[in-house]
C-alpha positions in Angstrom: -22.9 -103.5 -109.1 -20.3 -102.3 -106.7 -20.4 -98.6 -107.6 -20.9 -97.6 -103.9 -17.9 -99.5 -102.7 -15.5 -96.5 -102.9 -12.4 -95.8 -100.8 -14.2 -93.3 -98.5 -17.2 -95.6 -98.0 -15.1 -98.7 -97.2 -12.8 -96.7 -94.9 -15.7 -95.2 -93.0 -17.3 -98.6 -92.6 -14.1 -100.0 -91.1 -13.7 -97.0 -88.8 -17.3 -97.5 -87.6 -16.2 -100.9 -86.3 -13.6 -99.3 -84.0 -15.0 -98.6 -80.5 -15.9 -95.0 -79.8 -13.4 -93.2 -77.6 -10.5 -94.5 -79.8 -8.6 -91.9 -81.8 -9.9 -92.4 -85.4 -8.8 -89.1 -86.8 -6.7 -88.9 -90.0 -3.1 -89.2 -89.1 -3.8 -91.4 -86.1 -2.5 -94.9 -85.9 -6.0 -96.5 -86.4 -6.8 -94.3 -89.5 -3.3 -94.8 -91.0 -3.5 -98.6 -90.5 -6.9 -99.0 -92.1 -6.6 -96.6 -95.0 -4.2 -98.7 -97.2 -6.4 -101.8 -96.7 -9.5 -99.8 -97.6 -7.8 -98.6 -100.8 -6.9 -102.1 -101.8 -10.4 -103.3 -101.2 -11.8 -100.4 -103.3 -9.5 -101.5 -106.2 -10.7 -105.1 -105.7 -14.3 -104.2 -105.9 -13.6 -102.2 -109.1 -11.9 -105.3 -110.6 -14.8 -107.5 -109.4 -17.2 -105.3 -111.4 -15.0 -105.9 -114.5 -14.9 -109.6 -113.8 -18.7 -109.6 -113.5 -19.1 -107.8 -116.9 -16.6 -110.2 -118.5 -18.5 -113.3 -117.2 -21.7 -112.6 -119.2 -21.9 -112.6 -123.0 -24.0 -109.4 -123.3 -21.2 -107.3 -121.6 -18.0 -109.3 -122.2 -15.2 -107.7 -124.2 -14.0 -109.4 -127.4 -11.4 -111.7 -125.7 -13.8 -113.1 -123.2 -16.7 -113.2 -125.7 -14.6 -115.4 -128.0 -14.0 -117.8 -125.1 -17.6 -117.8 -124.2 -18.7 -118.4 -127.8 -16.1 -121.3 -128.1 -18.2 -123.2 -125.5 -20.9 -123.4 -128.2 -18.5 -124.2 -131.0 -18.6 -120.7 -132.4 -15.5 -118.8 -133.4 -15.0 -115.4 -135.1 -15.0 -115.4 -138.8 -11.5 -114.6 -139.9 -10.5 -112.1 -142.5 -10.4 -113.3 -146.0 -8.6 -111.9 -149.1 -10.3 -110.2 -152.1 -10.2 -111.9 -155.5 -10.1 -109.7 -158.6 -10.3 -110.3 -162.4 -7.2 -109.3 -164.3 -6.9 -109.0 -168.1 -3.5 -109.5 -169.8 -2.3 -109.2 -173.4 -0.7 -112.7 -173.1 -1.3 -115.7 -171.0 0.7 -115.4 -167.8 1.9 -118.2 -165.5 -0.1 -119.3 -162.5 1.5 -117.9 -159.4 2.6 -114.7 -161.1 2.5 -111.7 -158.7 1.3 -108.2 -159.5 0.7 -105.0 -157.5 -2.1 -102.5 -157.6 -1.6 -99.5 -155.3 -0.3 -100.7 -151.9 -1.5 -104.3 -152.4 0.0 -107.4 -154.0 -2.0 -110.1 -155.9 -1.2 -113.6 -157.0 -2.6 -115.3 -160.1 -4.4 -118.4 -159.0 -6.7 -119.5 -161.9 -7.1 -119.0 -165.6 -10.6 -117.9 -166.5 -10.1 -117.6 -170.3 -7.3 -116.6 -172.7 -5.7 -113.5 -171.2 -8.1 -113.4 -168.3 -7.2 -114.6 -164.8 -8.3 -114.7 -161.2 -5.9 -113.0 -158.8 -6.1 -113.3 -155.0 -4.8 -110.5 -152.7 -1.9 -111.5 -150.5 -3.3 -109.5 -147.6 -6.6 -110.5 -146.0 -9.3 -107.9 -145.6 -11.7 -105.6 -147.5 -8.9 -103.1 -148.4 -7.9 -105.5 -151.3 -11.3 -104.6 -153.0 -9.9 -101.3 -154.0 -7.7 -102.6 -156.8 -8.2 -100.6 -160.0 -6.3 -99.6 -163.1 -3.0 -101.1 -164.2 -1.5 -104.2 -162.7 2.3 -104.0 -162.3 4.3 -107.3 -162.5 6.6 -107.9 -159.6 8.7 -110.3 -161.6 9.7 -110.1 -165.3 7.2 -111.8 -167.6 8.5 -112.0 -171.2 6.1 -110.5 -173.8 3.8 -108.8 -171.3 3.0 -105.3 -172.2 -0.5 -104.7 -170.7 -2.2 -105.8 -167.6 -5.2 -104.3 -165.8 -7.9 -104.9 -163.3 -11.3 -105.5 -164.9 -13.5 -106.3 -161.9 -13.9 -107.7 -158.4 -14.7 -111.4 -158.2 -14.9 -112.0 -154.5 -14.9 -109.1 -152.0 -12.4 -109.3 -149.2 -13.7 -109.8 -145.7 -12.4 -108.2 -142.5 -12.2 -110.0 -139.1 -15.7 -110.4 -137.7 -17.0 -107.5 -135.8 -17.4 -108.1 -132.0 -21.1 -107.2 -132.0 -21.8 -109.5 -134.9 -20.1 -112.3 -133.1 -22.2 -111.5 -130.0 -25.4 -111.7 -132.1 -24.4 -115.0 -133.5 -23.8 -116.3 -130.0 -27.2 -115.3 -128.8 -28.8 -116.6 -132.1 -27.3 -120.0 -131.4 -29.2 -120.1 -128.1 -32.5 -119.2 -129.8 -32.1 -121.6 -132.7 -30.2 -124.9 -132.6 -28.0 -125.4 -135.6 -27.9 -129.1 -136.4 -27.8 -131.7 -139.2 -28.9 -129.7 -142.2 -31.7 -127.6 -140.7 -32.3 -124.0 -141.7 -30.0 -122.6 -139.0 -27.3 -125.1 -140.0 -27.4 -124.0 -143.6 -27.3 -120.3 -142.6 -24.3 -120.9 -140.4 -22.5 -122.8 -143.2 -23.2 -120.2 -145.9 -22.3 -117.2 -143.7 -19.0 -118.8 -142.7 -17.9 -118.7 -146.4 -15.5 -115.7 -147.1 -17.4 -112.9 -148.9 -20.9 -113.9 -147.9 -22.9 -111.3 -145.9 -26.5 -112.6 -146.0 -28.4 -115.8 -146.9 -31.9 -117.0 -147.2 -32.6 -120.8 -147.0 -35.4 -122.4 -149.0 -35.9 -126.0 -147.9 -37.7 -128.5 -150.2 -37.8 -125.8 -152.9 -37.8 -128.3 -155.8 -39.0 -131.5 -154.1 -37.8 -133.6 -151.2 -34.1 -133.4 -150.5 -33.6 -130.1 -152.3 -32.4 -126.9 -150.7 -31.9 -123.5 -152.3 -29.5 -120.9 -150.8 -29.8 -117.3 -152.0 -26.8 -115.2 -150.9 -25.5 -111.7 -151.1 -21.9 -110.6 -150.6 -20.7 -109.0 -147.4 -21.1 -105.5 -148.9 -24.9 -106.3 -149.2 -24.7 -106.4 -153.0 -25.4 -109.1 -155.5 -22.6 -111.7 -155.5 -20.3 -112.4 -158.4 -20.5 -115.7 -160.2 -17.2 -116.6 -158.7 -18.5 -116.2 -155.2 -21.6 -118.2 -156.0 -19.4 -121.0 -157.3 -17.2 -120.9 -154.3 -20.1 -121.3 -151.9 -21.6 -124.0 -154.2 -18.4 -126.0 -154.1 -18.1 -125.5 -150.3 -21.6 -126.8 -149.5 -22.5 -129.2 -152.4 -20.4 -129.4 -155.5 -22.6 -129.6 -158.6 -20.8 -132.6 -160.1 -21.2 -134.6 -156.8 -24.6 -133.2 -155.7 -26.2 -135.1 -152.8 -23.1 -137.2 -152.2 -22.0 -135.4 -149.1 -18.7 -134.2 -150.6 -19.4 -130.7 -149.3 -20.7 -129.6 -145.9 -24.3 -130.5 -146.8 -25.6 -133.8 -145.4 -25.7 -136.8 -147.7 -28.9 -136.8 -149.8 -29.3 -133.0 -149.8 -29.1 -131.5 -153.3 -28.2 -127.8 -152.7 -28.5 -125.0 -155.3 -26.7 -121.7 -154.5 -27.9 -118.6 -156.3 -27.4 -114.8 -155.8 -29.8 -112.1 -154.9 -31.2 -110.1 -157.9 -30.3 -106.5 -158.1 -33.4 -104.5 -159.0 -32.8 -101.1 -160.5 -34.8 -98.3 -159.0 -35.0 -95.0 -160.9 -36.0 -91.8 -159.0 -37.6 -88.8 -160.5 -38.9 -85.6 -158.9 -39.3 -81.9 -159.1 -36.4 -80.7 -157.1 -36.3 -77.1 -155.7 -32.7 -75.9 -155.6 -31.1 -73.4 -153.3 -29.8 -70.2 -154.7 -26.6 -70.7 -156.7 -27.1 -74.5 -157.1 -27.7 -76.4 -160.3 -29.1 -79.9 -160.4 -25.8 -81.3 -161.5 -24.2 -79.7 -158.4 -26.7 -81.5 -156.1 -26.7 -84.8 -158.0 -23.6 -86.4 -156.3 -25.3 -85.7 -152.9 -28.6 -87.2 -154.0 -26.8 -90.3 -155.4 -24.9 -90.8 -152.1 -28.1 -90.5 -150.0 -30.1 -92.9 -152.2 -27.2 -95.4 -152.1 -27.1 -95.2 -148.3 -30.9 -95.9 -148.0 -30.8 -98.8 -150.5 -27.7 -100.2 -148.7 -29.6 -100.0 -145.4 -32.5 -101.9 -146.9 -30.2 -104.5 -148.5 -28.4 -105.1 -145.2 -31.7 -106.3 -143.7 -32.7 -108.4 -146.7 -32.0 -111.9 -145.2 -34.2 -111.2 -142.2 -37.2 -109.8 -144.2 -39.8 -111.5 -146.4 -39.2 -108.9 -149.0 -37.8 -105.3 -149.3 -40.1 -102.4 -149.7 -38.6 -99.2 -151.0 -40.8 -96.5 -149.5 -41.6 -93.3 -151.3 -41.8 -91.3 -148.0 -38.4 -92.6 -146.8 -36.8 -91.9 -150.1 -38.0 -88.3 -150.1 -37.0 -87.8 -146.5 -33.4 -89.0 -147.2 -33.0 -86.9 -150.4 -34.2 -83.8 -148.6 -30.9 -83.9 -146.7 -28.9 -83.5 -149.9 -26.8 -80.4 -150.4 -28.5 -77.7 -152.4 -32.0 -79.3 -152.1 -34.7 -77.2 -150.4 -37.9 -79.1 -151.4 -39.0 -82.1 -153.4 -42.4 -82.5 -155.2 -43.9 -85.3 -157.3 -41.4 -88.0 -156.3 -41.7 -91.2 -158.3 -39.9 -94.6 -158.0 -39.6 -96.3 -161.4 -42.3 -93.9 -162.6 -44.8 -94.9 -159.8 -46.0 -92.4 -157.2 -46.0 -95.1 -154.5 -43.9 -97.7 -152.7 -42.1 -100.5 -154.6 -42.1 -104.0 -153.1 -39.3 -106.1 -154.5 -39.4 -109.9 -155.0 -38.3 -112.0 -152.0 -34.8 -112.4 -153.5 -34.4 -108.8 -154.8 -32.4 -105.9 -153.4 -32.6 -102.3 -154.6 -29.9 -100.7 -156.6 -30.0 -97.0 -157.5 -30.6 -96.2 -161.2 -30.9 -92.7 -162.5 -32.0 -89.8 -160.4 -33.8 -87.4 -162.8 -34.8 -83.8 -162.0 -38.1 -83.1 -163.7 -38.4 -79.5 -164.9 
């Protein structure tokens, strides 16, 4: 807004106000008196540009955006720890601590004999990487084997600034209040580990609501995450009683998206010196990227369509691939439209000879 308010421009405008016939040359008393003031004014205008940007939500930096969002009762989603499933050859005490790589985990819940839920002591998605053996941090008599067998709830990083900005503007477009669709979306998305949600009001008669969720990695959620969201919004054993965040009289069912396996087959023409097995890791990665991109937009679409043309265009970028013919998705030479609550997951990629 004030890009033209530079030091030379301001100084010249000040000098133009001095009557002609006065010595206004550099080094003269008039010039030397005005120059420092002109420099300070130029700095002030530059700062004023910054203040203007920070005043409006579309250009504000994170700190000022948080303050602006707070005026509408919106705050950034905080980082949350990952929860993993651990398997042990004996039953271990609740509160026992173990390490996997650089991270520490604490036993919080018994799932079955020898199987426990462990929560990372550090918030964030890095805790998702636990794998292999679990090393006890304190001596546990009789323990000889402990290992990670799965991820129950993905960890969540602090909310991205642009995601927060979008939520702020979404709150202006749709009022979140008293159990309407926007309110249920807000409640579900505030739960650690949730990345997307669809709300189905009156899905099974008056007073019923169905929430279908995906985790923040855009995958199908674990049963543990589904149960956590269910207990947060409307515990099953007290359904409709208002013990969760759902209004009294609302019976809420939480379910997860369905992962639909998509197999890909085609005649792949390979570059000289390449085998299909050499190219397969690149094909897998590109297919995963495309499916993840589709899954990330699941909650804002009526249904996902896996397009034959897009799949072929993505796979043509794989190392060692020079051409693709007769591409098929699940054996069909056409697009695949998934159910409303389905997201695509890569199956096998088959090179047809």
